[in-house]
SETI-580875 format. One record per residue (C-alpha): x, y, z; residue in one letter. Coordinates in steps of 0.001 Angstrom, whole numbers, plus 500000, padded with zeros to 6 digits. Example, Ala and Ser with C-alpha at 12.3 -4.5 7.8 and 13.67 -1.06 7.14 Angstrom:
512300495500507800A 513670498940507140S 
//
This chain:
436745493264388291X 439682491117389416X 439776489509392909X 442234491164395370X 445551489727395402X 446689487426398415X 449311488312400781X 452799487518399931X 453785484260401633X 457206485792402448X 455677488408404383X 453699486267406355X 456690484014407243X 458533487007408417X 455594488238410517X 455471484660412248X 459054484678412869X 459036488065414585X 456093486973416656X 457813483955417937X 461014485994418635X 458935488066421045X 457396485060422851X 460760483374423270X 462796486553424339X 463509486576427980X 462785489789429841X 465800491623431161X 466248491905434918X 465656495536436223X 468256496650438640X 466544498309441651X 468633500880443670X 467874500506447381X 466379503222449110X 469033504918451083X 466493506739453350X 464765503604454469X 465401503371458219X 464041499929458870X 466475497892456395X 469237496201458555X 472834497152457938X 474673494653455535X 476903492144457575X 479918493400455823X 479365496921457459X 478510495535460889X 481675493255461014X 483874496208460133X 482710498286463085X 485238498167465919X 484167496330469032X 484399498229472361X 485860496748475341X 485281497843478875X 488682498425480609X 489095496647483856X 488541499070486738X 491493498891489221X 491039500359492681X 493288502948493619X 493989503887497278X 493254507454498118X 494995509536500760X 491961508950502894X 492248505318502665X 495888505341503544X 495139507559506685X 492288505256507720X 494587502278507497X 497130504192509460X 494567505000512181X 493472501324512312X 496931500273512643X 497736502617515669X 494607501847517873X 495102498109517294X 497156498257520575X 496965500411523614X 500539501817523388X 502868502979520745X 505970502087522868X 506957500571526098X 510051501915527474X 512212499520529439X 514920500931531866X 516508500821535250X 515175502655538083X 518279504613538685X 517843506083535133X 514218507569535709X 515179511000535166X 516880510815531698X 513982508300530831X 511379510767531746X 513068513206529442X 512833510494526691X 509201509919527572X 508504513546527445X 509972513947524062X 508207510997522674X 504822512035523984X 505309515766522664X 503988517106519540X 504195516898516559X 503364513281516221X 503030512534519748X 503378508830520805X 501382506805523689X 504386505663526037X 504242503066528903X 506469503778531673X 506416501207534262X 506643503349537420X 504153505753535995X 501459503683534231X 501293500120536087X 498039499509537589X 498168499726541348X 498231496287543067X 499156494600540042X 501857491919539615X 505218493692538502X 505918490763535845X 502205490652534709X 502181494407534185X 505223494387532296X 504327491639529991X 500678492913529529X 502433496353528527X 504934494807525963X 502136492714524503X 499648495858524051X 502635497973522719X 503774498399518972X 507405499054519883X 509629498456522979X 512702500769523615X 515518499580525823X 517392502341527547X 520604500712527994X 523070502111530439X 525584500856532852X 522699500725535416X 520786498766532992X 523498496336532320X 523854495465536003X 520283495182537119X 519024491671536550X 515377493036536262X 516514494910533414X 518030491907531692X 514652490111532056X 512834493044530499X 515300493066527500X 514822489085527022X 511142489529527331X 511213492273524697X 513057490011522338X 510524487253522819X 507523489341521978X 508545489718518342X 511947487903517553X 511825488126513966X 510113491579513639X 512624494391512693X 512249497565514494X 509911496288517234X 512719496426519961X 514940499620519560X 518005499524521772X 519142503195522735X 522769503048524033X 523530505874526488X 526894506339528403X 528504503043527203X 531180502135524862X 530428500074521655X 532453497145523306X 529935497267526276X 526951496347523882X 524851493391525137X 525708490171523439X 522127489224523077X 521324492347521002X 524447492071518637X 522431491073515660X 520474494340515997X 521313497946515127X 521209500345517950X 520438504153518469X 523476505979519773X 522532508216522775X 525558510335522502X 524449512625519728X 523008516255519933X 519383514970520945X 520394511986522885X 519043509812519987X 515430510537520919X 514688511913517556X 515775508598515898X 513785506523518341X 510726508443517774X 510785508275513949X 511454504539514046X 508407503848516214X 506486505980513773X 507673503820510773X 507342500439512438X 503915501251513609X 502342502812510540X 504564502521507513X 503194505983506264X 504383509104505488X 505514511224508185X 507202514572508336X 510989514690508965X 512644517189511177X 513305520827510524X 516133521145507739X 515764517488506556X 512728518228504146X 510253516089502483X 508526513189503827X 509652509522504476X 507748506219503747X 509023502856504845X 507799499869506776X 510232498846509773X 513816500314509583X 514692500971505906X 518395500811504813X 518859504526504634X 517720504822508406X 520182502029509367X 522826504517508043X 521950506769511293X 521888503742513453X 524979501883514995X 525979498277514765X 528035496413517154X 531289495056515438X 
//
């Protein structure tokens, strides 16, 4: 019996070559898909940067009607009187009518009338100066008697010295005089014409309100709406008169 034949040398060489190839072959990288259901993984940086940033809008304070009313009330009560009325003693009757109109409703004003409100025993000049200093406005009731009275001229100059650059503080009311008789000390100021239907009382009251508060106030019947200005506005000056 013949011995078994040896394996073919070519076959052995092929097997060795295949074995070395398996050893030297690099394993392929497996692509692992991320688990989309995982909640602990942080968001990619690109996704975070693409999110819009929220900015808080600055809070701008707005004034409510209650705040405006509060400021108006504070302004009113900062002084004892709303208006001080300067006049000649011979014009007491028409001046009392003016004061009655200003103190009447609606929008009644607090008026100082020298012969009525001065403290008994007080010095005349001191009482007048204190009243002017404690009043928002001063009304000069200018008549022929006013121009002939040295005491009235003192009142006029004192009123101008209280607020020389404050437009609307001193309100001249010209009654029974021509424009040519308007005092030269007041020629740089507009005046209220007392020869109109209501003797100019309505314009005086409206001017005091506007100077004192600068808030919306109801106008008279037939005028409609409201008015809001500080001091005397241009549209109000059309109702006043100017010396020329």
